C-alpha positions as CSV (number, residue, x, y, z in Angstrom):
1,X,2.8,20.7,1.1
2,X,4.4,17.2,1.0
3,X,4.5,14.7,-1.9
4,X,4.5,11.5,0.4
5,X,2.2,10.4,3.1
6,X,5.0,10.1,5.6
7,X,6.1,13.7,5.0
8,X,2.5,14.9,5.3
9,X,2.4,13.3,8.7
10,X,5.7,15.1,9.6
11,X,4.2,18.5,8.5
12,X,1.0,18.0,10.5
13,X,3.1,17.3,13.6
14,X,5.2,20.4,13.2
15,X,3.7,23.0,10.9
16,X,0.9,25.4,11.4
17,X,-1.7,23.2,9.7
18,X,-3.5,26.2,8.1
19,X,-0.4,26.7,5.9
20,X,-0.5,23.1,4.5
21,X,-2.1,23.7,1.1
22,X,-2.6,20.1,-0.2
23,X,-2.0,16.4,0.1
24,X,-1.4,13.4,-2.2
25,X,-4.1,10.8,-3.0
26,X,-2.4,8.5,-0.5
27,X,-2.2,10.9,2.5
28,X,-4.8,9.8,5.0
29,X,-3.4,10.6,8.5
30,X,-4.2,12.5,10.6
31,X,-7.9,12.9,9.8
32,X,-7.5,16.6,9.3
33,X,-5.5,16.0,6.2
34,X,-8.6,14.8,4.4
35,X,-9.8,18.4,4.3
36,X,-6.9,19.4,2.1
37,X,-7.0,19.4,-1.8
38,X,-5.5,16.4,-3.5
39,X,-2.5,16.6,-5.8
40,X,-1.9,13.3,-7.5
41,X,1.8,12.4,-7.3
42,X,1.7,9.3,-9.6
43,X,1.6,10.5,-12.2
44,X,2.5,13.9,-11.0
45,X,-0.3,16.5,-11.5
46,X,1.8,19.6,-12.1
47,X,-1.2,21.7,-13.0
48,X,-3.0,21.0,-9.7
49,X,0.3,21.6,-7.8
50,X,0.7,25.0,-9.4
51,X,-2.9,26.0,-8.7
52,X,-2.3,25.5,-4.9
53,X,0.7,27.9,-5.0
54,X,2.9,26.1,-2.4
55,X,5.9,28.1,-1.3
56,X,7.9,24.9,-0.7
57,X,7.4,21.1,-1.3
58,X,8.8,18.3,0.9
59,X,9.5,14.8,-0.3
60,X,11.2,11.6,0.8
61,X,13.9,9.8,-1.1
62,X,12.6,6.8,-3.1
63,X,9.1,8.2,-3.4
64,X,9.5,11.0,-5.8
65,X,11.9,10.6,-8.7
66,X,14.7,13.1,-9.5
67,X,13.0,13.8,-12.8
68,X,9.8,14.9,-11.1
69,X,11.8,16.9,-8.5
70,X,13.6,18.7,-11.4
71,X,10.3,19.6,-13.0
72,X,8.8,20.9,-9.8
73,X,11.8,23.2,-9.4
74,X,11.4,24.4,-13.0
75,X,8.0,25.6,-12.0
76,X,9.7,27.8,-9.4
77,X,8.8,25.7,-6.4
78,X,11.7,24.6,-4.2
79,X,11.7,21.0,-3.1
80,X,13.4,19.5,-0.1
81,X,14.2,15.8,0.2
82,X,14.7,14.0,3.5
83,X,15.9,10.4,3.9
84,X,14.9,8.2,6.8
85,X,17.1,5.1,7.3
86,X,16.8,5.0,11.1
87,X,14.6,6.1,13.9
88,X,17.1,8.8,14.8
89,X,16.7,10.2,11.2
90,X,13.0,10.7,11.9
91,X,13.6,12.6,15.1
92,X,16.3,14.6,13.4
93,X,13.9,15.3,10.5
94,X,11.3,16.7,12.9
95,X,13.8,19.1,14.3
96,X,14.9,20.1,10.8
97,X,11.3,20.8,9.8
98,X,10.9,23.0,12.8
99,X,13.9,25.0,11.8
100,X,12.9,25.3,8.1
101,X,9.3,26.3,9.0
102,X,10.4,28.8,11.7
103,X,8.8,26.7,14.4
104,X,11.9,25.2,16.1
105,X,10.2,25.0,19.5
106,X,7.4,22.8,18.0
107,X,9.9,20.6,16.2
108,X,12.0,20.1,19.2
109,X,9.0,19.4,21.5
110,X,7.6,16.7,19.2
111,X,11.1,15.1,18.8
112,X,11.8,15.2,22.6
113,X,8.4,13.6,23.4
114,X,9.0,10.8,21.0
115,X,12.6,10.3,22.3
116,X,11.2,9.9,25.8
117,X,8.8,7.2,24.7
118,X,11.5,5.6,22.6
119,X,13.9,5.4,25.6
120,X,11.3,3.6,27.7
121,X,10.6,1.1,25.0
122,X,14.3,0.5,24.4
123,X,14.9,0.0,28.2
124,X,12.1,-2.5,28.4
125,X,13.6,-4.4,25.4
126,X,17.1,-4.5,26.6
127,X,16.9,-7.9,28.3
128,X,16.1,-11.3,26.7
129,X,16.6,-13.0,23.4
130,X,15.9,-11.2,20.2
131,X,13.7,-13.3,17.8
132,X,14.6,-13.2,14.1
133,X,11.7,-11.5,12.2
134,X,10.9,-11.8,8.6
135,X,8.5,-9.0,7.4
136,X,6.7,-9.8,4.1
137,X,5.5,-7.0,1.9
138,X,4.3,-9.1,-1.1
139,X,3.5,-12.8,-1.4
140,X,3.9,-13.7,-5.0
141,X,6.8,-13.2,-5.6
142,X,8.0,-13.0,-2.0
143,X,9.2,-9.4,-1.3
144,X,10.5,-8.6,2.2
145,X,11.8,-5.7,4.3
146,X,15.5,-5.9,3.7
147,X,18.4,-5.2,6.0
148,X,18.8,-1.7,4.8
149,X,15.3,-0.5,5.7
150,X,14.0,1.4,8.7
151,X,12.4,-1.8,10.0
152,X,15.8,-3.1,11.0
153,X,16.2,-0.2,13.4
154,X,12.6,-0.4,14.7
155,X,13.0,-4.1,15.5
156,X,16.1,-3.3,17.5
157,X,14.1,-1.0,19.7
158,X,11.2,-3.5,19.9
159,X,13.4,-6.4,21.1
160,X,13.8,-8.3,17.9
161,X,16.1,-8.5,14.9
162,X,15.7,-8.6,11.1
163,X,16.0,-12.2,9.9
164,X,17.5,-10.8,6.7
165,X,21.2,-10.3,7.6
166,X,22.5,-9.8,4.0
167,X,22.4,-6.3,2.5
168,X,20.8,-6.6,-1.0
169,X,21.0,-3.9,-3.7
170,X,17.2,-3.4,-3.3
171,X,15.9,-2.3,0.1
172,X,12.9,-4.7,-0.4
173,X,14.4,-7.7,-2.1
174,X,12.6,-10.8,-3.5
175,X,13.6,-13.9,-1.7
176,X,13.4,-17.5,-2.9
177,X,11.7,-20.2,-0.8
178,X,15.1,-21.9,-0.4
179,X,16.6,-18.7,1.1
180,X,13.8,-18.4,3.6
181,X,14.0,-22.1,4.6
182,X,17.8,-21.6,5.3
183,X,17.0,-18.4,7.2
184,X,14.4,-20.2,9.3
185,X,12.8,-17.0,10.8
186,X,11.2,-17.3,14.3
187,X,8.5,-14.7,13.6
188,X,6.8,-13.6,10.4
189,X,5.0,-10.3,10.0
190,X,2.6,-10.0,7.0
191,X,-0.8,-11.2,8.1
192,X,-2.6,-13.2,10.8
193,X,-1.8,-16.9,11.0
194,X,-5.2,-17.7,9.5
195,X,-4.7,-15.2,6.6
196,X,-1.2,-16.4,5.8
197,X,-2.2,-20.1,6.0
198,X,-4.9,-19.5,3.3
199,X,-2.6,-17.5,1.1
200,X,1.1,-17.6,1.7
201,X,1.6,-21.1,3.1
202,X,-0.9,-22.7,0.7
203,X,1.1,-21.2,-2.1
204,X,4.4,-22.3,-0.6
205,X,3.6,-25.4,1.6
206,X,7.3,-26.3,2.1
207,X,7.7,-23.1,4.2
208,X,5.5,-24.7,6.9
209,X,8.8,-26.2,8.1
210,X,10.1,-22.8,9.4
211,X,10.0,-22.1,13.1
212,X,7.6,-19.2,12.8
213,X,4.9,-21.5,11.3
214,X,5.5,-24.4,13.6
215,X,5.3,-22.1,16.7
216,X,2.4,-20.1,15.2
217,X,4.3,-16.8,15.6
218,X,2.8,-15.1,12.5
219,X,1.2,-11.7,13.0
220,X,-0.6,-8.9,11.3
221,X,0.5,-5.3,12.0
222,X,-0.7,-1.9,10.8
223,X,0.6,-1.3,7.3
224,X,1.0,2.4,7.7
225,X,3.0,2.0,10.9
226,X,5.2,-0.5,9.2
227,X,5.9,1.4,6.0
228,X,5.8,5.1,6.8
229,X,8.7,6.9,8.4
230,X,6.6,9.4,10.4
231,X,6.0,10.7,13.9
232,X,4.1,7.5,14.5
233,X,7.3,5.5,14.4
234,X,7.3,5.0,18.1
235,X,3.7,3.7,17.9
236,X,4.8,1.3,15.3
237,X,7.7,0.1,17.5
238,X,5.3,-0.5,20.4
239,X,3.1,-2.6,18.1
240,X,6.1,-4.7,17.0
241,X,7.1,-5.1,20.6
242,X,3.6,-6.3,21.6
243,X,3.7,-9.2,19.0
244,X,7.3,-10.1,19.8
245,X,6.6,-10.8,23.5
């Protein structure tokens, strides 16, 4: 089983789903995952995990702490971590899962199919200007997708670029209003124009001066596709591409 929704999606894409023994409270895709028993991962329910007798547990870096991982291994359950900093990492992760689960043909087939779709999207995005995109994850204070997140690579394939050019210590940094005004993003992702007008821009009226607001290029996208490094990454890129046109 996996201890993160993104890894659960990876398992359902590659593994024999009958062998997946559980899910976390946040795992909700694909629908078949809802039939699996729930193991709470925050706080970690070790008793429930043991009861399901998984032979191996998968996790993503940044979701499960090293302390939790060490405790899981003390219970005699090996835990494998994967990190996804780029789209290529996700495709590589699918192939690695296929190898680890003795289903290399399945892992390669899924990765190859995604690569074909990705190549087409990238080819369609090769020409034209690349708007600077600020993706907001929290409104008060203002947290955003930083430079060192998967979003930066996804935007590259979608025909845009991350408006955050500085690499902060935190992948999802908090930005000041002054910083955003200086950045002057051309597109904002975080909610529809109407939603953001009622919340974000009513809270920070001075930000109505940025290009994204003046040109009404403010969009809502699917949260899971934005935040989860999963086989749906190409679907997420296609959604980004659609709003950037």
